[in-house]
Backbone and ligand atoms as CSV (ligand in chain L), in Angstrom:
chain,resi,resn,atom,element,x,y,z
A,1,UNK,N,N,-64.314,77.271,-7.322
A,1,UNK,CA,C,-63.180,77.965,-7.970
A,1,UNK,C,C,-63.217,77.594,-9.434
A,2,UNK,N,N,-63.312,78.585,-10.318
A,2,UNK,CA,C,-63.207,78.285,-11.736
A,2,UNK,C,C,-62.004,79.051,-12.301
A,3,UNK,N,N,-61.447,78.491,-13.320
A,3,UNK,CA,C,-60.233,79.068,-13.882
A,3,UNK,C,C,-60.270,78.986,-15.404
A,4,UNK,N,N,-59.082,79.054,-15.926
A,4,UNK,CA,C,-58.951,79.037,-17.381
A,4,UNK,C,C,-59.146,77.631,-17.958
A,5,UNK,N,N,-59.610,77.571,-19.159
A,5,UNK,CA,C,-59.746,76.320,-19.908
A,5,UNK,C,C,-60.637,75.296,-19.160
A,6,UNK,N,N,-61.738,75.798,-18.601
A,6,UNK,CA,C,-62.686,74.923,-17.875
A,6,UNK,C,C,-63.733,74.395,-18.854
A,7,UNK,N,N,-64.205,73.162,-18.588
A,7,UNK,CA,C,-65.201,72.511,-19.462
A,7,UNK,C,C,-66.440,72.073,-18.701
A,8,UNK,N,N,-66.467,72.222,-17.403
A,8,UNK,CA,C,-67.680,71.787,-16.639
A,8,UNK,C,C,-68.869,72.628,-17.087
A,9,UNK,N,N,-70.021,71.963,-17.313
A,9,UNK,CA,C,-71.230,72.731,-17.663
A,9,UNK,C,C,-71.660,73.613,-16.497
A,10,UNK,N,N,-72.516,74.569,-16.791
A,10,UNK,CA,C,-72.932,75.574,-15.771
A,10,UNK,C,C,-73.474,74.948,-14.494
A,11,UNK,N,N,-74.368,73.998,-14.607
A,11,UNK,CA,C,-75.032,73.401,-13.425
A,11,UNK,C,C,-74.379,72.097,-13.069
A,12,UNK,N,N,-73.083,71.974,-13.225
A,12,UNK,CA,C,-72.386,70.710,-12.991
A,12,UNK,C,C,-72.533,70.224,-11.555
A,13,UNK,N,N,-72.980,68.984,-11.406
A,13,UNK,CA,C,-73.046,68.339,-10.077
A,13,UNK,C,C,-71.723,67.564,-9.959
A,14,UNK,N,N,-70.818,68.095,-9.151
A,14,UNK,CA,C,-69.485,67.526,-9.128
A,14,UNK,C,C,-69.423,66.299,-8.195
A,15,UNK,N,N,-69.061,65.132,-8.769
A,15,UNK,CA,C,-69.064,63.914,-7.930
A,15,UNK,C,C,-68.062,63.924,-6.811
A,16,UNK,N,N,-66.878,64.465,-7.032
A,16,UNK,CA,C,-65.851,64.475,-5.978
A,16,UNK,C,C,-66.157,65.467,-4.874
A,17,UNK,N,N,-66.851,66.574,-5.207
A,17,UNK,CA,C,-67.282,67.512,-4.170
A,17,UNK,C,C,-68.327,66.840,-3.278
A,18,UNK,N,N,-69.236,66.075,-3.888
A,18,UNK,CA,C,-70.278,65.342,-3.119
A,18,UNK,C,C,-69.598,64.323,-2.207
A,19,UNK,N,N,-68.648,63.561,-2.749
A,19,UNK,CA,C,-67.949,62.536,-1.978
A,19,UNK,C,C,-67.245,63.228,-0.802
A,20,UNK,N,N,-66.578,64.317,-1.041
A,20,UNK,CA,C,-65.837,65.021,0.043
A,20,UNK,C,C,-66.783,65.438,1.158
A,21,UNK,N,N,-68.026,65.737,0.816
A,21,UNK,CA,C,-69.012,66.178,1.805
A,21,UNK,C,C,-69.825,65.033,2.357
A,22,UNK,N,N,-69.607,63.798,1.839
A,22,UNK,CA,C,-70.350,62.639,2.302
A,22,UNK,C,C,-71.750,62.582,1.837
A,23,UNK,N,N,-72.062,63.264,0.702
A,23,UNK,CA,C,-73.440,63.273,0.167
A,23,UNK,C,C,-73.546,62.179,-0.921
A,24,UNK,N,N,-74.577,61.318,-0.772
A,24,UNK,CA,C,-74.811,60.233,-1.718
A,24,UNK,C,C,-75.852,60.644,-2.738
A,25,UNK,N,N,-75.558,60.442,-4.018
A,25,UNK,CA,C,-76.492,60.695,-5.121
A,25,UNK,C,C,-76.517,59.427,-5.970
A,26,UNK,N,N,-77.683,59.066,-6.464
A,26,UNK,CA,C,-77.836,57.888,-7.316
A,26,UNK,C,C,-76.905,57.966,-8.523
A,27,UNK,N,N,-76.752,59.142,-9.096
A,27,UNK,CA,C,-75.963,59.340,-10.317
A,27,UNK,C,C,-74.438,59.310,-10.074
A,28,UNK,N,N,-74.065,59.338,-8.815
A,28,UNK,CA,C,-72.594,59.396,-8.492
A,28,UNK,C,C,-72.171,58.029,-7.949
A,29,UNK,N,N,-71.205,57.439,-8.606
A,29,UNK,CA,C,-70.760,56.110,-8.239
A,29,UNK,C,C,-69.883,56.064,-6.996
A,30,UNK,N,N,-69.023,57.111,-6.816
A,30,UNK,CA,C,-68.113,57.073,-5.661
A,30,UNK,C,C,-68.879,57.489,-4.400
A,31,UNK,N,N,-68.441,56.951,-3.284
A,31,UNK,CA,C,-69.030,57.207,-1.977
A,31,UNK,C,C,-67.972,57.627,-0.954
A,32,UNK,N,N,-68.344,58.293,0.116
A,32,UNK,CA,C,-67.338,58.642,1.081
A,32,UNK,C,C,-66.769,57.389,1.751
A,33,UNK,N,N,-67.487,56.241,1.692
A,33,UNK,CA,C,-66.946,54.968,2.183
A,33,UNK,C,C,-65.755,54.489,1.362
A,34,UNK,N,N,-65.558,55.060,0.181
A,34,UNK,CA,C,-64.396,54.697,-0.641
A,34,UNK,C,C,-63.133,55.446,-0.216
A,35,UNK,N,N,-63.274,56.451,0.627
A,35,UNK,CA,C,-62.121,57.251,1.061
A,35,UNK,C,C,-61.212,56.420,1.990
A,36,UNK,N,N,-59.948,56.405,1.677
A,36,UNK,CA,C,-58.998,55.637,2.515
A,36,UNK,C,C,-58.087,56.536,3.335
A,37,UNK,N,N,-57.930,57.794,2.911
A,37,UNK,CA,C,-57.033,58.733,3.638
A,37,UNK,C,C,-57.370,60.142,3.220
A,38,UNK,N,N,-57.068,61.073,4.110
A,38,UNK,CA,C,-57.152,62.500,3.860
A,38,UNK,C,C,-55.981,63.213,4.468
A,39,UNK,N,N,-55.631,64.361,3.948
A,39,UNK,CA,C,-54.728,65.245,4.684
A,39,UNK,C,C,-55.362,66.665,4.653
A,40,UNK,N,N,-54.587,67.668,4.899
A,40,UNK,CA,C,-55.145,69.044,5.044
A,40,UNK,C,C,-55.950,69.488,3.830
A,41,UNK,N,N,-55.561,69.035,2.630
A,41,UNK,CA,C,-56.170,69.589,1.400
A,41,UNK,C,C,-56.576,68.544,0.417
A,42,UNK,N,N,-56.261,67.262,0.652
A,42,UNK,CA,C,-56.507,66.210,-0.366
A,42,UNK,C,C,-57.163,64.976,0.280
A,43,UNK,N,N,-57.817,64.215,-0.587
A,43,UNK,CA,C,-58.415,62.946,-0.132
A,43,UNK,C,C,-58.003,61.864,-1.167
A,44,UNK,N,N,-57.963,60.628,-0.672
A,44,UNK,CA,C,-57.648,59.480,-1.524
A,44,UNK,C,C,-58.790,58.493,-1.400
A,45,UNK,N,N,-59.321,58.045,-2.523
A,45,UNK,CA,C,-60.462,57.093,-2.494
A,45,UNK,C,C,-60.246,56.018,-3.547
A,46,UNK,N,N,-60.832,54.829,-3.281
A,46,UNK,CA,C,-60.795,53.755,-4.252
A,46,UNK,C,C,-61.651,54.193,-5.431
A,47,UNK,N,N,-61.118,54.072,-6.669
A,47,UNK,CA,C,-61.831,54.521,-7.858
A,47,UNK,C,C,-63.071,53.662,-8.104
A,48,UNK,N,N,-64.068,54.269,-8.732
A,48,UNK,CA,C,-65.305,53.510,-9.043
A,48,UNK,C,C,-65.159,52.673,-10.291
A,49,UNK,N,N,-64.303,53.123,-11.223
A,49,UNK,CA,C,-64.095,52.446,-12.490
A,49,UNK,C,C,-62.699,51.893,-12.526
A,50,UNK,N,N,-62.568,50.594,-12.778
A,50,UNK,CA,C,-61.281,49.912,-12.725
A,50,UNK,C,C,-60.815,49.501,-14.126
A,51,UNK,N,N,-59.504,49.494,-14.288
A,51,UNK,CA,C,-58.890,48.852,-15.446
A,51,UNK,C,C,-58.980,47.355,-15.205
A,52,UNK,N,N,-58.985,46.552,-16.300
A,52,UNK,CA,C,-59.208,45.105,-16.112
A,52,UNK,C,C,-58.237,44.390,-15.188
A,53,UNK,N,N,-56.959,44.810,-15.185
A,53,UNK,CA,C,-55.962,44.041,-14.398
A,53,UNK,C,C,-55.268,44.904,-13.343
A,54,UNK,N,N,-55.944,45.998,-12.943
A,54,UNK,CA,C,-55.342,46.845,-11.915
A,54,UNK,C,C,-56.374,47.140,-10.828
A,55,UNK,N,N,-56.920,46.097,-10.211
A,55,UNK,CA,C,-58.040,46.301,-9.281
A,55,UNK,C,C,-57.629,47.178,-8.071
A,56,UNK,N,N,-58.600,47.925,-7.585
A,56,UNK,CA,C,-58.403,48.731,-6.372
A,56,UNK,C,C,-57.527,49.948,-6.567
A,57,UNK,N,N,-57.498,50.480,-7.789
A,57,UNK,CA,C,-56.683,51.677,-7.982
A,57,UNK,C,C,-57.296,52.869,-7.268
A,58,UNK,N,N,-56.506,53.870,-6.982
A,58,UNK,CA,C,-56.908,54.972,-6.122
A,58,UNK,C,C,-56.900,56.288,-6.866
A,59,UNK,N,N,-57.837,57.177,-6.488
A,59,UNK,CA,C,-57.894,58.520,-7.026
A,59,UNK,C,C,-57.544,59.481,-5.851
A,60,UNK,N,N,-56.588,60.363,-6.143
A,60,UNK,CA,C,-56.230,61.418,-5.170
A,60,UNK,C,C,-56.721,62.730,-5.748
A,61,UNK,N,N,-57.537,63.460,-4.964
A,61,UNK,CA,C,-58.155,64.672,-5.430
A,61,UNK,C,C,-58.136,65.740,-4.341
A,62,UNK,N,N,-58.130,67.001,-4.745
A,62,UNK,CA,C,-58.212,68.048,-3.726
A,62,UNK,C,C,-59.614,68.038,-3.083
A,63,UNK,N,N,-59.740,68.361,-1.811
A,63,UNK,CA,C,-61.022,68.381,-1.169
A,63,UNK,C,C,-61.835,69.567,-1.678
A,64,UNK,N,N,-61.177,70.704,-1.942
A,64,UNK,CA,C,-61.838,71.846,-2.567
A,64,UNK,C,C,-61.864,71.634,-4.083
A,65,UNK,N,N,-62.799,72.344,-4.733
A,65,UNK,CA,C,-62.983,72.114,-6.155
A,65,UNK,C,C,-62.023,72.934,-6.990
A,66,UNK,N,N,-61.205,72.247,-7.775
A,66,UNK,CA,C,-60.409,72.840,-8.839
A,66,UNK,C,C,-60.563,71.949,-10.057
A,67,UNK,N,N,-60.841,72.507,-11.212
A,67,UNK,CA,C,-61.169,71.641,-12.351
A,67,UNK,C,C,-59.967,70.874,-12.895
A,68,UNK,N,N,-58.840,71.547,-12.978
A,68,UNK,CA,C,-57.716,70.868,-13.654
A,68,UNK,C,C,-56.358,71.355,-13.137
A,69,UNK,N,N,-55.317,70.818,-13.757
A,69,UNK,CA,C,-53.946,71.105,-13.365
A,69,UNK,C,C,-53.626,72.586,-13.469
A,70,UNK,N,N,-54.222,73.245,-14.491
A,70,UNK,CA,C,-53.922,74.677,-14.694
A,70,UNK,C,C,-54.374,75.521,-13.502
A,71,UNK,N,N,-55.488,75.085,-12.868
A,71,UNK,CA,C,-56.100,75.891,-11.784
A,71,UNK,C,C,-55.571,75.581,-10.426
A,72,UNK,N,N,-54.805,74.520,-10.278
A,72,UNK,CA,C,-54.446,73.995,-8.957
A,72,UNK,C,C,-53.330,74.827,-8.318
A,73,UNK,N,N,-53.540,75.410,-7.133
A,73,UNK,CA,C,-52.495,76.125,-6.422
A,73,UNK,C,C,-51.340,75.193,-6.029
A,74,UNK,N,N,-50.174,75.698,-5.988
A,74,UNK,CA,C,-48.997,74.867,-5.686
A,74,UNK,C,C,-49.135,74.126,-4.345
A,75,UNK,N,N,-49.641,74.804,-3.333
A,75,UNK,CA,C,-49.707,74.179,-1.992
A,75,UNK,C,C,-50.695,73.025,-1.973
A,76,UNK,N,N,-51.766,73.130,-2.771
A,76,UNK,CA,C,-52.716,72.040,-2.903
A,76,UNK,C,C,-52.064,70.866,-3.674
A,77,UNK,N,N,-51.347,71.227,-4.682
A,77,UNK,CA,C,-50.589,70.219,-5.472
A,77,UNK,C,C,-49.633,69.460,-4.584
A,78,UNK,N,N,-48.990,70.182,-3.679
A,78,UNK,CA,C,-48.038,69.529,-2.731
A,78,UNK,C,C,-48.766,68.533,-1.834
A,79,UNK,N,N,-49.940,68.892,-1.360
A,79,UNK,CA,C,-50.735,67.989,-0.515
A,79,UNK,C,C,-51.149,66.756,-1.300
A,80,UNK,N,N,-51.471,66.928,-2.578
A,80,UNK,CA,C,-51.868,65.819,-3.426
A,80,UNK,C,C,-50.628,64.905,-3.668
A,81,UNK,N,N,-49.486,65.496,-3.914
A,81,UNK,CA,C,-48.281,64.710,-4.123
A,81,UNK,C,C,-47.984,63.883,-2.859
A,82,UNK,N,N,-48.042,64.509,-1.722
A,82,UNK,CA,C,-47.732,63.852,-0.470
A,82,UNK,C,C,-48.644,62.664,-0.233
A,83,UNK,N,N,-49.942,62.851,-0.463
A,83,UNK,CA,C,-50.892,61.774,-0.259
A,83,UNK,C,C,-50.678,60.646,-1.317
A,84,UNK,N,N,-50.376,61.057,-2.553
A,84,UNK,CA,C,-50.162,60.000,-3.587
A,84,UNK,C,C,-48.967,59.121,-3.242
A,85,UNK,N,N,-47.947,59.741,-2.660
A,85,UNK,CA,C,-46.766,58.982,-2.279
A,85,UNK,C,C,-47.079,57.998,-1.152
A,86,UNK,N,N,-47.878,58.445,-0.157
A,86,UNK,CA,C,-48.291,57.558,0.925
A,86,UNK,C,C,-49.129,56.383,0.368
A,87,UNK,N,N,-50.025,56.704,-0.571
A,87,UNK,CA,C,-50.893,55.691,-1.190
A,87,UNK,C,C,-50.019,54.677,-1.978
A,88,UNK,N,N,-49.040,55.186,-2.676
A,88,UNK,CA,C,-48.200,54.301,-3.487
A,88,UNK,C,C,-47.482,53.277,-2.581
A,89,UNK,N,N,-46.949,53.751,-1.471
A,89,UNK,CA,C,-46.242,52.851,-0.565
A,89,UNK,C,C,-47.210,51.863,0.106
A,90,UNK,N,N,-48.384,52.402,0.484
A,90,UNK,CA,C,-49.407,51.482,1.087
A,90,UNK,C,C,-49.837,50.427,0.100
A,91,UNK,N,N,-49.964,50.796,-1.179
A,91,UNK,CA,C,-50.340,49.811,-2.215
A,91,UNK,C,C,-49.279,48.750,-2.367
A,92,UNK,N,N,-48.002,49.172,-2.347
A,92,UNK,CA,C,-46.924,48.181,-2.451
A,92,UNK,C,C,-47.042,47.171,-1.344
A,93,UNK,N,N,-47.331,47.634,-0.111
A,93,UNK,CA,C,-47.399,46.729,1.033
A,93,UNK,C,C,-48.725,45.943,1.050
A,94,UNK,N,N,-49.849,46.575,0.669
A,94,UNK,CA,C,-51.156,45.930,0.786
A,94,UNK,C,C,-51.454,45.031,-0.413
A,95,UNK,N,N,-51.169,45.508,-1.586
A,95,UNK,CA,C,-51.557,44.773,-2.817
A,95,UNK,C,C,-50.406,43.852,-3.316
A,96,UNK,N,N,-49.221,44.033,-2.782
A,96,UNK,CA,C,-48.040,43.283,-3.242
A,96,UNK,C,C,-47.872,43.437,-4.751
A,97,UNK,N,N,-48.074,44.681,-5.252
A,97,UNK,CA,C,-47.960,44.912,-6.707
A,97,UNK,C,C,-46.494,45.051,-7.094
A,98,UNK,N,N,-46.212,44.842,-8.379
A,98,UNK,CA,C,-44.827,44.895,-8.873
A,98,UNK,C,C,-44.330,46.323,-9.043
A,99,UNK,N,N,-45.265,47.263,-9.256
A,99,UNK,CA,C,-44.898,48.670,-9.471
A,99,UNK,C,C,-46.125,49.559,-9.244
A,100,UNK,N,N,-45.915,50.843,-9.509
A,100,UNK,CA,C,-46.991,51.847,-9.391
A,100,UNK,C,C,-46.886,52.792,-10.555
A,101,UNK,N,N,-48.015,53.163,-11.140
A,101,UNK,CA,C,-48.044,54.229,-12.147
A,101,UNK,C,C,-49.095,55.256,-11.719
A,102,UNK,N,N,-48.788,56.563,-12.032
A,102,UNK,CA,C,-49.828,57.596,-11.827
A,102,UNK,C,C,-50.176,58.179,-13.179
A,103,UNK,N,N,-51.438,58.603,-13.288
A,103,UNK,CA,C,-51.908,59.235,-14.565
A,103,UNK,C,C,-52.835,60.354,-14.158
A,104,UNK,N,N,-52.839,61.441,-14.936
A,104,UNK,CA,C,-53.679,62.611,-14.643
A,104,UNK,C,C,-54.059,63.274,-15.953
A,105,UNK,N,N,-55.343,63.518,-16.149
A,105,UNK,CA,C,-55.880,63.984,-17.453
A,105,UNK,C,C,-56.470,65.368,-17.330
A,106,UNK,N,N,-56.258,66.182,-18.363
A,106,UNK,CA,C,-56.819,67.532,-18.402
A,106,UNK,C,C,-57.498,67.824,-19.741
A,107,UNK,N,N,-58.764,68.281,-19.666
A,107,UNK,CA,C,-59.585,68.648,-20.825
A,107,UNK,C,C,-59.967,67.389,-21.654
A,108,UNK,N,N,-61.013,67.550,-22.441
A,108,UNK,CA,C,-61.517,66.361,-23.190
A,108,UNK,C,C,-60.429,65.728,-24.057
A,109,UNK,N,N,-59.640,66.500,-24.701
A,109,UNK,CA,C,-58.567,65.947,-25.543
A,109,UNK,C,C,-57.538,65.181,-24.707
A,110,UNK,N,N,-57.456,65.527,-23.432
A,110,UNK,CA,C,-56.563,64.800,-22.497
A,110,UNK,C,C,-57.238,63.726,-21.769
A,111,UNK,N,N,-58.454,63.321,-22.241
A,111,UNK,CA,C,-59.227,62.195,-21.651
A,111,UNK,C,C,-59.799,62.559,-20.284
A,112,UNK,N,N,-59.906,63.817,-19.911
A,112,UNK,CA,C,-60.591,64.147,-18.654
A,112,UNK,C,C,-62.058,63.915,-18.788
A,113,UNK,N,N,-62.696,63.218,-17.795
A,113,UNK,CA,C,-64.171,63.028,-17.893
A,113,UNK,C,C,-64.880,63.393,-16.568
A,114,UNK,N,N,-64.141,63.718,-15.545
A,114,UNK,CA,C,-64.753,64.289,-14.334
A,114,UNK,C,C,-64.092,65.673,-14.145
A,115,UNK,N,N,-64.924,66.694,-13.960
A,115,UNK,CA,C,-64.397,68.064,-14.013
A,115,UNK,C,C,-63.995,68.567,-12.662
A,116,UNK,N,N,-63.217,67.765,-11.959
A,116,UNK,CA,C,-62.587,68.070,-10.662
A,116,UNK,C,C,-61.243,67.355,-10.726
A,117,UNK,N,N,-60.170,68.103,-10.598
A,117,UNK,CA,C,-58.814,67.542,-10.745
A,117,UNK,C,C,-58.691,66.214,-9.995
A,118,UNK,N,N,-58.109,65.243,-10.626
A,118,UNK,CA,C,-57.837,63.968,-9.866
A,118,UNK,C,C,-56.649,63.254,-10.488
A,119,UNK,N,N,-55.890,62.620,-9.642
A,119,UNK,CA,C,-54.715,61.868,-10.027
A,119,UNK,C,C,-54.959,60.398,-9.760
A,120,UNK,N,N,-54.809,59.574,-10.813
A,120,UNK,CA,C,-54.964,58.129,-10.634
A,120,UNK,C,C,-53.665,57.521,-10.147
A,121,UNK,N,N,-53.772,56.643,-9.147
A,121,UNK,CA,C,-52.607,55.877,-8.690
A,121,UNK,C,C,-52.928,54.402,-8.917
A,122,UNK,N,N,-52.195,53.791,-9.867
A,122,UNK,CA,C,-52.462,52.412,-10.279
A,122,UNK,C,C,-51.458,51.428,-9.677
A,123,UNK,N,N,-51.946,50.312,-9.095
A,123,UNK,CA,C,-51.030,49.214,-8.810
A,123,UNK,C,C,-50.671,48.552,-10.179
A,124,UNK,N,N,-49.416,48.233,-10.379
A,124,UNK,CA,C,-48.979,47.641,-11.659
A,124,UNK,C,C,-48.491,46.196,-11.429
A,125,UNK,N,N,-48.831,45.375,-12.382
A,125,UNK,CA,C,-48.439,43.971,-12.397
A,125,UNK,C,C,-47.849,43.665,-13.741
A,126,UNK,N,N,-46.869,42.783,-13.794
A,126,UNK,CA,C,-46.218,42.454,-15.056
A,126,UNK,C,C,-47.280,41.991,-16.055
A,127,UNK,N,N,-47.277,42.567,-17.256
A,127,UNK,CA,C,-48.199,42.180,-18.293
A,127,UNK,C,C,-49.605,42.659,-18.118
A,128,UNK,N,N,-49.841,43.702,-17.295
A,128,UNK,CA,C,-51.219,44.147,-16.993
A,128,UNK,C,C,-51.848,44.985,-18.122
A,129,UNK,N,N,-51.074,45.452,-19.098
A,129,UNK,CA,C,-51.614,46.194,-20.234
A,129,UNK,C,C,-52.436,47.400,-19.835
A,130,UNK,N,N,-51.980,48.131,-18.797
A,130,UNK,CA,C,-52.688,49.313,-18.328
A,130,UNK,C,C,-52.942,50.303,-19.467
A,131,UNK,N,N,-52.014,50.471,-20.396
A,131,UNK,CA,C,-52.125,51.503,-21.386
A,131,UNK,C,C,-52.802,51.038,-22.666
A,132,UNK,N,N,-53.314,49.826,-22.674
A,132,UNK,CA,C,-53.980,49.271,-23.877
A,132,UNK,C,C,-55.437,49.746,-23.909
A,133,UNK,N,N,-55.772,50.712,-24.778
A,133,UNK,CA,C,-57.104,51.331,-24.752
A,133,UNK,C,C,-58.221,50.366,-25.167
A,134,UNK,N,N,-57.856,49.229,-25.776
A,134,UNK,CA,C,-58.907,48.275,-26.195
A,134,UNK,C,C,-59.574,47.636,-24.974
A,135,UNK,N,N,-58.908,47.681,-23.845
A,135,UNK,CA,C,-59.488,47.109,-22.605
A,135,UNK,C,C,-60.367,48.186,-21.956
A,136,UNK,N,N,-61.711,47.983,-21.959
A,136,UNK,CA,C,-62.594,48.985,-21.358
A,136,UNK,C,C,-62.462,49.043,-19.850
A,137,UNK,N,N,-62.753,50.236,-19.266
A,137,UNK,CA,C,-62.862,50.366,-17.813
A,137,UNK,C,C,-64.140,49.729,-17.372
A,138,UNK,N,N,-64.191,49.219,-16.157
A,138,UNK,CA,C,-65.335,48.502,-15.646
A,138,UNK,C,C,-65.855,49.242,-14.391
A,139,UNK,N,N,-67.155,49.496,-14.381
A,139,UNK,CA,C,-67.800,50.115,-13.183
A,139,UNK,C,C,-67.908,49.035,-12.099
A,140,UNK,N,N,-67.387,49.334,-10.924
A,140,UNK,CA,C,-67.414,48.349,-9.833
A,140,UNK,C,C,-68.555,48.666,-8.846
A,141,UNK,N,N,-68.870,47.707,-8.001
A,141,UNK,CA,C,-69.884,47.895,-6.945
A,141,UNK,C,C,-69.181,48.344,-5.660
A,142,UNK,N,N,-69.921,49.084,-4.820
A,142,UNK,CA,C,-69.353,49.604,-3.586
A,142,UNK,C,C,-68.787,48.462,-2.753
A,143,UNK,N,N,-69.514,47.309,-2.665
A,143,UNK,CA,C,-69.087,46.169,-1.836
A,143,UNK,C,C,-67.790,45.557,-2.371
A,144,UNK,N,N,-67.596,45.690,-3.693
A,144,UNK,CA,C,-66.401,45.139,-4.327
A,144,UNK,C,C,-65.184,45.966,-3.941
A,145,UNK,N,N,-65.413,47.267,-3.691
A,145,UNK,CA,C,-64.306,48.168,-3.377
A,145,UNK,C,C,-63.906,48.083,-1.921
A,146,UNK,N,N,-64.808,47.676,-1.065
A,146,UNK,CA,C,-64.608,47.693,0.398
A,146,UNK,C,C,-63.356,46.944,0.834
A,147,UNK,N,N,-63.121,45.688,0.371
A,147,UNK,CA,C,-61.919,45.008,0.865
A,147,UNK,C,C,-60.616,45.691,0.454
A,148,UNK,N,N,-60.611,46.326,-0.697
A,148,UNK,CA,C,-59.416,47.067,-1.125
A,148,UNK,C,C,-59.206,48.274,-0.195
A,149,UNK,N,N,-60.299,48.968,0.091
A,149,UNK,CA,C,-60.204,50.118,0.994
A,149,UNK,C,C,-59.706,49.681,2.365
A,150,UNK,N,N,-60.205,48.578,2.851
A,150,UNK,CA,C,-59.817,48.088,4.175
A,150,UNK,C,C,-58.314,47.730,4.190
A,151,UNK,N,N,-57.854,47.083,3.139
A,151,UNK,CA,C,-56.425,46.714,3.052
A,151,UNK,C,C,-55.520,47.941,3.048
A,152,UNK,N,N,-55.944,48.963,2.269
A,152,UNK,CA,C,-55.135,50.171,2.163
A,152,UNK,C,C,-55.151,50.925,3.526
A,153,UNK,N,N,-56.305,51.006,4.132
A,153,UNK,CA,C,-56.411,51.714,5.417
A,153,UNK,C,C,-55.450,51.039,6.438
A,154,UNK,N,N,-55.466,49.701,6.450
A,154,UNK,CA,C,-54.611,48.927,7.363
A,154,UNK,C,C,-53.135,49.269,7.066
A,155,UNK,N,N,-52.764,49.240,5.787
A,155,UNK,CA,C,-51.378,49.545,5.430
A,155,UNK,C,C,-50.993,50.994,5.780
A,156,UNK,N,N,-51.939,51.913,5.602
A,156,UNK,CA,C,-51.633,53.313,5.937
A,156,UNK,C,C,-51.521,53.495,7.451
A,157,UNK,N,N,-52.330,52.737,8.192
A,157,UNK,CA,C,-52.262,52.820,9.641
A,157,UNK,C,C,-50.996,52.245,10.235
A,158,UNK,N,N,-50.427,51.260,9.480
A,158,UNK,CA,C,-49.226,50.599,9.959
A,158,UNK,C,C,-47.943,51.423,9.697
A,159,UNK,N,N,-48.066,52.381,8.766
A,159,UNK,CA,C,-46.846,53.153,8.397
A,159,UNK,C,C,-46.432,54.142,9.489
A,160,UNK,N,N,-45.212,54.586,9.432
A,160,UNK,CA,C,-44.794,55.664,10.373
A,160,UNK,C,C,-44.076,56.808,9.739
L,1,ZN,ZN,ZN,-65.637,69.290,-7.353
């Protein structure tokens, strides 16, 4: 699905579409093993790149390909909202974080760097400086993400 104000190059290999299909590529950091939950239209996975003091943050994305907020149908947006809320509560229980922040970027000027809509859900801790751009994002290893995924899955499984 392509829409207005799209920036993906013509032959774009979309990492989140690959993850949704369980396809592993050397160039793609996220894996389907990072997925902690799905619903009818959205998936939640541990992010590959972490902020320095917000380990194990989660990306919620539509399973189908939509580049940005402008293109996203309302019903898919509702599925993303619903999953992000479940993730936020699971993070509170699993990570014992002080708070939660969500961020979502559109177009290069909006800091978007993957051309498939995604919403970041961050665990927040007092003094974590999430919004301080001087702190670079760090690429994590799959094995490093696994315990966070396991904790979130357990918390999601315990909810009712
Ligand atoms: Zn995609």
